[in-house]
N, C-alpha and C positions, 0 to 999 in steps of 0.2 A: 496573574502572577505578581501584581503590584500591590494588591491588598495587604495591610500589615499582616493579618493573620495567616495568609499564604506564604510569606516569605521564608519563615523556618522549613516549610516543607519542600520549597524548591531548593532552597540551598542544602538541606540535607541529602538530596537526591545527588548532590556532586560527589559525595563520597561513597556511592553505591558502584556495583560492577557492572551494571546494563549501560554500556557506553552509548547506545542509541538515544536514551532518554537525555543524558548529559549533552549529547550533540543537539538536540533541540534545544536545550536551556541555552548552551552557548550561542546559537545560533539567534536566540532571542536577546542578547544582551542590549541592542540599540532600543528595544522595547522597554526596557526595564526602568522602573522609576530608582535612578541611582540614590538620591537621597535617603530614601527608605531603605535601602540595602546598605548603605553605609552607617545608618543609625544601628541596624541590625548586627552588621560586622564588629561595631564599635562595642557593642553591648555583649557580645558574644565570642570573643577571642579564643577563648577555651574550647569552645565547639568548633572554631574553624581550625584549630590545631589539630583536634580530633580528625576532622574530616579529610585535612591534608594528608594525615597519617594513613587513612583508610584507602584514600585513592591512590596513594603512593604504592600501598601494598597490592591493591588490585592490578595497577600498571606493572608492577615489578612480575606478579603472577600470571597474568592473561594478556597484557597488551604491549609489553615489551618490544615484540616482532613488529606488530604494525605501528607502534609509536617510539621508535629506537630512541628518540628525544623525548624525555618525560614532559617536557614542557609544552608538547603539542597534544598530549592525552587530554581529552576535553575536560575530564573533572579537575584535573590541576590548573588547566588554563583557566577554567571558570572561576576557581577559586582565587587564583593568582589575580585575576582582574579585579574581585570583589578586596582584596587586600590593596591593591594599587588604588581603587577607589578611596579606601577608609584610611589610607595613609596622609 
């Protein structure tokens, strides 16, 4: 998950609807190479905006009941952490 070529694939999963995959990614935050992810985020702000929109849409359609506070939805929590690191 820390190889430069793998980072886009990991980050793109945050915008998908399979919450179990994003749960695993979120649980792996302590293992990530923060500097490499920061570089990716800074170079791809538009992609992060798109992923936030997709994750928000999936949260609204499928996970609003299980995650009433959208900030606890794993996809949005992961994307938020990336944005915090890059700010």
